[in-house]
C-alpha positions as CSV (number, residue, x, y, z in Angstrom):
1,M,0.1,-0.2,-0.1
2,N,1.3,4.0,-0.6
3,R,0.9,6.3,1.6
4,C,-3.2,6.9,0.9
5,G,-3.4,2.9,1.4
6,R,-3.6,2.6,-1.9
7,M,-2.1,-0.9,-3.4
8,R,1.0,0.1,-5.1
9,D,2.2,-3.3,-7.1
10,G,0.1,-5.9,-8.6
11,P,0.0,-9.5,-8.2
12,S,2.8,-11.1,-10.4
13,C,0.5,-13.7,-12.0
14,Y,-0.9,-11.0,-14.5
15,Q,1.3,-10.3,-17.8
16,P,0.3,-7.1,-20.0
17,V,-1.2,-8.4,-22.9
18,A,1.3,-7.6,-25.8
19,A,0.4,-4.4,-27.9
20,V,0.5,-6.7,-30.9
21,V,-2.6,-8.4,-29.9
22,F,-4.4,-5.2,-31.0
23,R,-2.3,-4.4,-34.2
24,R,-4.3,-2.3,-37.1
25,H,-7.2,-3.8,-38.9
26,P,-9.8,-3.0,-41.0
27,Q,-13.4,-2.4,-40.1
28,P,-16.2,-4.2,-42.1
29,E,-17.9,-1.6,-43.7
30,A,-21.3,-1.5,-41.6
31,A,-18.7,-0.5,-38.8
32,K,-17.0,2.0,-41.0
33,T,-20.5,3.6,-41.9
34,R,-21.6,3.8,-38.8
35,N,-18.8,4.7,-36.7
36,P,-16.5,6.6,-39.1
37,H,-14.0,7.8,-35.9
38,L,-13.5,4.2,-34.4
39,N,-10.4,3.0,-33.5
40,M,-9.0,1.0,-35.6
41,S,-7.9,-1.6,-33.4
42,F,-11.3,-2.3,-32.2
43,T,-14.6,-3.1,-33.5
44,V,-17.7,-3.4,-32.1
45,E,-20.6,-5.4,-32.7
46,E,-24.3,-4.6,-32.2
47,R,-27.0,-7.0,-30.7
48,G,-30.4,-6.8,-29.9
49,N,-32.6,-3.8,-30.5
50,P,-31.1,-0.1,-29.8
51,N,-33.2,1.7,-27.2
52,S,-34.4,-2.0,-25.6
53,L,-33.6,-3.9,-23.1
54,S,-31.8,-6.4,-25.4
55,Y,-29.6,-4.0,-26.8
56,R,-25.6,-5.0,-26.6
57,L,-22.3,-3.6,-27.8
58,F,-19.4,-6.4,-27.7
59,F,-16.0,-5.8,-28.5
60,K,-13.5,-7.3,-30.9
61,N,-9.9,-6.7,-31.5
62,G,-7.8,-6.5,-34.5
63,E,-8.0,-10.0,-35.3
64,G,-11.3,-10.0,-35.4
65,K,-11.7,-12.4,-31.9
66,Y,-14.1,-10.9,-29.2
67,I,-13.0,-9.4,-26.0
68,S,-14.4,-7.9,-22.8
69,P,-13.8,-3.9,-22.7
70,F,-13.2,-4.2,-19.1
71,H,-10.2,-7.0,-18.9
72,D,-9.3,-7.2,-22.8
73,I,-8.2,-3.7,-23.6
74,P,-4.9,-2.4,-22.3
75,I,-5.0,0.3,-19.6
76,Y,-2.0,2.3,-21.1
77,A,-1.6,3.3,-24.6
78,D,1.4,4.6,-23.9
79,E,2.5,3.5,-20.4
80,S,5.9,5.7,-20.7
81,Q,3.5,8.7,-21.1
82,N,1.1,7.7,-18.8
83,I,-1.3,7.6,-22.0
84,F,-4.6,5.5,-21.4
85,H,-7.1,4.0,-23.1
86,M,-10.6,5.0,-22.4
87,V,-13.5,2.9,-23.3
88,V,-16.2,5.5,-24.7
89,E,-19.8,4.7,-23.5
90,V,-22.2,7.8,-23.3
91,P,-21.2,10.3,-26.3
92,R,-21.7,13.8,-25.0
93,W,-25.3,15.7,-24.7
94,T,-27.2,12.0,-24.9
95,N,-29.2,11.1,-21.9
96,A,-29.1,6.8,-22.0
97,K,-27.4,5.9,-19.0
98,M,-25.0,3.4,-20.9
99,E,-22.2,0.8,-19.4
100,I,-19.6,-1.5,-19.6
101,G,-21.4,-4.4,-18.2
102,T,-19.5,-5.9,-15.6
103,K,-21.6,-8.7,-14.7
104,D,-22.2,-10.0,-18.1
105,V,-19.9,-12.6,-20.6
106,L,-17.7,-10.1,-22.1
107,N,-19.0,-7.6,-20.5
108,P,-20.6,-5.7,-23.5
109,I,-21.8,-2.4,-23.4
110,K,-25.7,-1.9,-22.7
111,Q,-28.1,0.5,-20.9
112,D,-28.9,0.6,-17.0
113,V,-31.8,-0.8,-16.1
114,K,-33.3,0.4,-13.2
115,K,-37.3,-1.2,-12.2
116,G,-37.3,-2.8,-15.4
117,K,-37.3,0.2,-17.6
118,L,-34.1,1.3,-19.3
119,R,-32.4,4.3,-17.7
120,Y,-31.8,7.7,-18.7
121,V,-30.0,10.8,-16.6
122,A,-32.3,13.9,-16.6
123,N,-31.5,17.2,-17.9
124,V,-31.0,19.2,-14.8
125,F,-31.1,23.1,-15.9
126,P,-28.8,24.3,-17.5
127,H,-27.3,20.7,-18.3
128,K,-28.5,18.6,-21.4
129,G,-27.5,14.6,-21.2
130,Y,-24.1,13.8,-20.3
131,I,-21.6,17.2,-20.4
132,W,-18.7,15.3,-21.6
133,N,-17.9,12.4,-23.4
134,Y,-18.2,9.0,-20.2
135,G,-17.0,6.1,-20.0
136,A,-14.1,4.3,-18.2
137,I,-10.8,2.9,-18.5
138,P,-10.0,-0.6,-19.2
139,Q,-8.3,-2.8,-16.5
140,T,-9.5,-1.0,-13.5
141,W,-11.8,-1.8,-10.5
142,E,-12.5,0.1,-7.4
143,D,-12.5,-2.4,-5.0
144,P,-15.8,-2.6,-2.9
145,A,-13.6,-3.8,-0.2
146,H,-11.2,-1.8,-0.2
147,K,-11.9,1.8,2.5
148,D,-10.3,4.8,0.8
149,E,-8.0,6.8,3.3
150,D,-8.9,10.1,1.4
151,T,-12.7,9.4,1.2
152,N,-13.2,7.0,4.0
153,C,-15.7,5.0,1.8
154,C,-15.3,2.1,-0.4
155,G,-15.3,1.5,-4.3
156,D,-18.0,1.3,-6.3
157,N,-17.3,-2.1,-7.8
158,D,-17.0,-0.5,-11.2
159,P,-14.1,0.5,-13.3
160,I,-12.6,3.8,-12.9
161,D,-14.9,6.6,-14.6
162,V,-13.6,9.1,-17.2
163,C,-15.1,12.5,-18.3
164,E,-13.8,13.4,-21.5
165,I,-13.8,17.2,-22.2
166,G,-12.5,17.0,-25.9
167,S,-13.9,19.2,-28.6
168,R,-15.6,16.3,-30.3
169,V,-18.8,14.5,-29.9
170,C,-17.1,10.9,-29.9
171,I,-19.6,8.0,-30.3
172,R,-20.5,4.4,-28.4
173,G,-18.0,1.8,-28.1
174,E,-15.0,4.2,-29.4
175,V,-11.6,3.3,-27.3
176,I,-9.6,6.3,-27.5
177,K,-6.3,7.7,-25.8
178,V,-6.7,10.3,-23.3
179,K,-4.2,12.6,-21.4
180,V,-5.4,12.4,-17.6
181,L,-5.8,16.0,-16.1
182,G,-7.1,15.5,-13.0
183,I,-9.8,14.0,-10.9
184,L,-12.9,14.6,-8.7
185,A,-13.8,12.4,-5.7
186,M,-17.8,12.0,-6.0
187,I,-19.0,9.9,-3.0
188,D,-22.1,8.1,-4.2
189,E,-24.6,6.5,-1.4
190,G,-21.8,6.3,0.6
191,E,-19.3,4.5,-2.2
192,T,-16.2,6.3,-3.5
193,D,-16.9,6.9,-7.2
194,W,-13.6,9.0,-8.6
195,K,-14.6,10.9,-11.8
196,V,-11.0,11.4,-14.0
197,I,-10.6,14.1,-16.3
198,A,-9.1,13.7,-19.2
199,I,-8.9,14.9,-23.1
200,N,-8.2,13.2,-26.4
201,V,-4.5,13.4,-27.3
202,E,-5.9,13.9,-31.2
203,D,-8.1,16.5,-30.0
204,P,-7.2,19.7,-31.9
205,E,-6.3,21.6,-28.0
206,A,-5.1,18.7,-26.6
207,N,-1.2,19.8,-26.4
208,E,-2.7,23.0,-24.3
209,F,-3.8,20.9,-21.3
210,N,-1.6,19.1,-19.1
211,N,-3.1,19.7,-15.9
212,I,-6.0,20.4,-14.1
213,S,-4.9,24.0,-13.4
214,D,-4.9,24.1,-17.6
215,V,-8.9,23.9,-17.5
216,Q,-9.7,26.1,-15.1
217,R,-7.7,28.9,-16.9
218,L,-8.9,27.6,-20.5
219,K,-12.3,26.3,-20.1
220,P,-13.5,28.6,-16.6
221,G,-16.7,27.2,-15.7
222,Y,-16.1,23.6,-17.1
223,L,-15.1,22.2,-13.6
224,E,-18.0,24.1,-11.5
225,A,-20.7,22.6,-13.8
226,T,-19.0,19.4,-13.7
227,V,-19.1,19.2,-9.7
228,D,-22.4,20.6,-10.3
229,W,-23.7,17.9,-12.8
230,F,-22.7,15.2,-10.4
231,R,-24.4,16.8,-7.4
232,R,-27.8,16.8,-8.8
233,Y,-28.1,14.5,-11.9
234,K,-30.0,11.9,-9.3
235,V,-32.3,14.3,-7.6
236,P,-35.1,14.3,-10.4
237,D,-35.0,10.6,-9.4
238,G,-35.6,11.2,-5.8
239,K,-32.2,11.1,-4.3
240,P,-30.2,13.2,-2.2
241,E,-27.9,15.3,-3.5
242,N,-24.1,13.3,-3.8
243,R,-21.2,14.6,-1.6
244,F,-17.5,15.0,-2.4
245,A,-14.3,14.5,-0.6
246,F,-11.6,17.3,-0.6
247,N,-14.1,20.0,-0.5
248,E,-15.2,19.5,-3.7
249,E,-11.6,20.5,-4.9
250,F,-10.4,18.2,-7.9
251,K,-7.1,16.7,-7.5
252,D,-4.3,17.5,-10.3
253,K,-3.1,14.9,-12.3
254,D,-0.3,13.1,-10.5
255,F,-3.1,12.3,-7.4
256,A,-5.2,11.2,-10.7
257,T,-2.3,8.9,-12.2
258,E,-2.0,7.7,-8.4
259,V,-5.2,6.8,-8.3
260,I,-6.0,5.4,-11.5
261,K,-2.7,2.9,-10.9
262,S,-4.3,1.5,-7.6
263,T,-7.4,0.6,-9.2
264,H,-5.6,-1.0,-12.0
265,N,-3.7,-2.7,-8.9
266,F,-6.7,-3.9,-7.3
267,W,-7.9,-5.3,-11.0
268,K,-4.9,-7.5,-11.1
269,A,-5.6,-8.5,-7.9
270,L,-9.2,-9.6,-9.5
271,I,-8.5,-11.3,-12.8
272,C,-5.7,-13.0,-10.6
273,Q,-8.4,-14.8,-8.2
274,Q,-6.8,-12.9,-5.3
275,T,-9.9,-11.0,-4.5
276,K,-13.3,-12.6,-4.9
277,A,-15.2,-11.5,-7.5
278,G,-18.8,-11.5,-6.3
279,E,-21.2,-11.2,-9.1
280,L,-18.7,-9.6,-11.7
281,N,-18.2,-11.7,-14.7
282,C,-14.4,-11.8,-15.1
283,K,-14.1,-14.2,-18.5
284,N,-11.8,-12.4,-20.9
285,T,-9.9,-14.4,-24.3
286,C,-6.7,-12.4,-23.8
287,V,-5.0,-11.8,-20.4
288,S,-6.2,-14.8,-18.3
289,V,-4.0,-18.3,-19.7
290,G,-3.8,-22.2,-18.6
291,D,-6.5,-23.6,-16.1
292,S,-7.9,-20.6,-15.1
293,P,-12.0,-20.3,-15.0
294,Y,-11.6,-17.0,-16.1
295,C,-10.0,-17.9,-19.8
296,C,-12.6,-18.0,-22.6
297,S,-11.8,-19.5,-25.8
298,A,-12.7,-17.9,-29.0
299,D,-15.1,-20.4,-29.5
300,E,-17.0,-19.9,-25.9
301,A,-16.7,-16.5,-26.9
302,K,-18.0,-16.8,-30.2
303,A,-21.4,-19.0,-28.9
304,A,-21.5,-16.4,-26.0
305,V,-22.2,-13.9,-28.4
306,G,-24.4,-15.7,-30.7
307,E,-26.7,-16.5,-27.5
308,T,-28.0,-13.0,-27.3
309,C,-30.3,-11.5,-30.3
310,P,-29.5,-10.6,-33.0
311,C,-29.2,-6.7,-34.4
312,G,-32.8,-5.6,-35.1
313,K,-34.7,-2.5,-35.4
314,E,-34.1,0.5,-33.0
315,E,-36.8,1.8,-30.7
316,P,-37.9,5.1,-30.1
317,I,-36.6,6.9,-26.9
318,P,-39.1,7.7,-24.9
319,S,-40.6,11.6,-25.1
320,S,-40.1,12.0,-21.3
321,V,-36.2,12.3,-22.1
322,D,-36.1,15.6,-23.7
323,K,-38.2,16.7,-20.1
324,W,-36.1,19.6,-18.6
325,F,-35.6,19.4,-14.6
326,Y,-35.0,23.2,-12.8
327,Y,-34.8,23.6,-9.1
328,E,-33.2,25.9,-7.3
329,R,-29.5,24.9,-5.4
330,K,-29.2,24.4,-1.9
């Protein structure tokens, strides 16, 4: 553990996936048409009906092999420069609460469900949907059995979240390379829920952003809006406002990088069976080997995808999603 009580070094059983596994590979024509900006090292396959309970978005690597975006996509795009991969779950300005299905085989992206209904985030004035491209860093895990010394709360059992602040609206399922700028410690119903602030390294303004102070200087009001968004987005559902550690202050790049690396080491312990997985599905096709129960063959992965519904007609989005909510800040 480091001085903050975070895991510093991961278990030795884990070996990073060689970059060659994710070599460049042309996308199928359908993917090229629908997702022109998708990282060419990864492709996605839609299953089920969009905007329905059956919808799933599965991932493949450059060899056309099904993979888990939670476990198989490497955390680092460039470890020497601390450039991380980010899996985009929710494009900016959209409302559908999409997320990596941590309890499903191969962890496809799917829409969160509450009381049997698809979940959409509310438009709480002055915001519309998500105000950043939102997603997660693969091969990270906020351990629910570990109490963080800074927040005094345990992890939320998910990969660490990322808010990407670049100028382009991303596409669901993109795997982009991001530069970390800082981090916000949200306390969500008693759990630590870190929110990493980052920017796509291919963004035209990426060179101007190197730390959280640059966001404050170049995009004044954006960080305040971020706190406001996370504080109030659940209030229309009848829940209380969320709280934050560090008096709602964002921590800098170095602190954020340390937190990310700590969650990566918690993930290593998970994938090496040194931590109980609980309901998490740790099946993967590229990381676990030999007799590991988490090792999933290409045939097993293909069969698991085949058991889901084929891609069908898009369902309409409820008109209530466009409703907006106004209430005074406390």
